[in-house]
C-alpha positions in Angstrom: 10.1 3.9 6.0 9.6 8.0 7.5 6.3 9.3 7.9 4.7 7.8 11.0 2.1 6.8 10.3 3.6 4.4 8.0 5.8 3.6 10.5 2.9 2.9 12.7 0.6 1.0 10.0 3.0 -1.2 9.3 4.6 -2.7 12.9 0.3 -2.9 14.3 -0.1 -5.2 10.7 3.9 -6.6 12.1 1.7 -7.7 16.1 -1.0 -8.7 14.1 0.5 -11.0 12.2 2.5 -12.9 14.3 4.6 -16.0 13.1 1.7 -16.0 10.2 3.1 -14.8 6.3 0.1 -11.7 6.5 -2.4 -11.3 8.8 -6.4 -12.1 8.3 -8.7 -8.5 7.4 -10.7 -9.7 10.5 -7.3 -9.3 12.2 -7.8 -5.9 11.7 -9.5 -3.5 14.1 -9.6 -0.2 13.2 -9.6 1.0 17.1 -6.3 -0.4 17.2 -5.1 2.0 15.0 -8.2 5.4 14.9 -5.3 7.7 14.5 -4.2 6.7 11.5 -7.8 6.2 10.3 -8.9 9.5 8.2 -5.2 8.4 5.9 -5.8 5.5 5.7 -7.8 3.4 3.3 -8.6 -0.6 2.3 -8.9 -1.8 -1.1 -10.5 -5.1 -2.7 -8.1 -7.4 -5.1 -10.6 -8.2 -7.8 -9.8 -9.3 -12.0 -10.2 -5.6 -12.7 -8.5 -4.2 -10.8 -8.1 -2.8 -7.1 -10.9 -0.2 -5.5 -11.1 1.4 -2.1 -12.9 -0.1 -0.3 -13.2 2.0 2.9 -10.7 6.0 2.0 -10.2 7.7 4.9 -11.2 11.3 5.6 -8.3 13.1 5.1 -7.6 10.8 1.9 -11.1 11.6 0.3 -10.4 15.3 0.9 -7.4 15.9 -0.5 -9.6 14.0 -4.5 -13.0 16.5 -2.9 -15.4 13.6 -3.4 -16.3 9.9 -1.6 -13.4 6.8 -2.9 -15.5 4.7 -2.2 -16.0 1.8 -4.8 -13.0 3.9 -7.1 -10.6 2.0 -8.5 -7.4 2.7 -7.2 -5.8 4.2 -9.9 -8.4 6.4 -10.6 -6.5 9.3 -8.6 -3.0 8.4 -9.4 -1.9 10.3 -13.2 -1.3 8.1 -16.5 2.2 7.7 -16.3 1.7 6.3 -12.5 -0.5 3.8 -12.8 1.1 1.7 -14.9 3.6 1.4 -11.8 0.9 1.7 -8.8 -0.7 -1.1 -10.9 2.0 -3.8 -11.5 3.1 -2.8 -7.4 -0.4 -3.8 -6.5 0.1 -6.8 -8.1 3.3 -7.7 -6.4 1.1 -7.6 -3.5 -1.3 -9.3 -4.7 0.1 -12.4 -5.5 3.6 -11.9 -4.0 1.9 -11.2 -0.5 4.3 -7.7 -0.1 4.1 -4.4 0.8 6.0 -1.4 -0.8 6.3 1.8 0.5 6.7 4.9 -1.7 6.9 8.7 -1.9 4.1 10.4 -3.8 3.4 14.0 -4.8 0.4 16.0 -5.1 -0.8 18.9 -6.7 -3.8 20.9 -7.0 -5.2 24.0 -9.8 -2.9 26.7 -8.0 -0.1 25.2 -8.2 0.8 24.1 -4.4 2.0 20.9 -4.2 2.3 18.6 -1.7 4.8 15.6 -0.9 3.4 12.1 0.7 4.6 8.8 1.8 2.2 5.8 0.4 2.7 2.1 2.0 0.5 -1.0 0.9 -0.2 -4.5 2.9 -1.3 -7.3 2.0 -4.4 -9.2 4.3 -5.7 -12.4 3.6 -9.3 -12.6 3.6 -11.2 -16.2 3.5 -8.0 -17.2 3.0 -6.9 -15.4 -0.4 -4.1 -13.8 -0.6 -4.5 -10.6 -2.7 -8.0 -10.0 -1.8 -7.6 -7.4 0.7 -5.6 -4.7 1.3 -3.9 -2.3 3.4 -2.4 1.0 3.8 -2.2 5.0 4.5 -1.0 8.0 2.0 0.9 10.1 4.5 1.6 14.5 3.7 4.7 15.0 5.1 3.5 18.7 5.7 0.0 20.6 6.9 -1.8 20.9 3.6 -3.1 24.7 4.1 -5.3 24.1 0.4 -6.3 20.1 2.5 -10.6 20.8 1.2 -10.8 23.4 -0.6 -9.6 22.0 -3.6 -8.8 18.5 -4.9 -6.0 17.4 -5.2 -4.7 16.9 -9.7 -4.0 13.1 -10.3 -0.9 12.1 -8.1 2.0 11.5 -9.6 4.4 7.8 -7.9 8.1 9.0 -6.7 10.9 6.4 -5.7 8.8 2.8 -4.6 11.0 0.3 -2.1 9.0 -3.6 -2.0 9.4 -5.1 1.4 10.7 -8.4 0.4 11.5 -8.6 4.6 7.4 -8.3 5.0 6.4 -11.5 4.8 8.1 -15.3 5.9 10.4 -17.1 3.4 6.3 -18.9 2.3 3.5 -18.3 1.4 0.1 -19.5 0.0 -0.9 -17.0 -2.6 -4.9 -16.9 -3.6 -5.3 -20.5 -1.5 -2.8 -22.4 -4.2 -1.7 -25.8 -2.9 2.0 -24.7 -2.9 3.8 -22.4 -1.1 6.4 -19.8 -3.1 9.6 -18.7 -2.3 10.4 -14.9 -1.5 13.8 -15.1 0.4 16.8 -14.1 -2.9 19.9 -16.7 -2.5 23.1 -14.2 -3.7 25.9 -17.6 -4.8 29.5 -16.2 -5.0 31.9 -18.0 -7.9 35.3 -17.5 -7.6 36.6 -16.1 -10.7 40.0 -17.1 -11.2 41.8 -13.8 -10.8 45.1 -14.0 -8.6 
């Protein structure tokens, strides 16, 4: 993670979960992350995809509209939408977060780079029903609020597989899943 807002939210999320795999939605206090609220959002996972429950003022200003209730994929370019759906499915199903580079342009041709962080929350015992995130610009956007951004384009994406302890329960399932990968070396016998 490169952006201070992403590092700050990740540190807060990690602190709030303590020994648990994922913090509860009720454990997140907006006042504790007030300096991040303009760039933050909460998504609601539904069978038809993830929708904005809350979107910060700078994110809404970036698109020139209120995003509450809109599908998260609605702000993404068609060539990035499928990748974002897959990444959100990993957050919901595996209980892991991701960080990604993002680019936005407006009609005048000015571009800006962002960092996106999406982390899972447990809501009423279900992982993936809520997600917490930040979309933070690396530079100050002189055009923010004057022209809406076109759809976002996804850059490099990295899953935060170390974000959760090895065993979590998914969607209230009885069997824990393992997030720890194993590596085995097999001696090939070459001399």
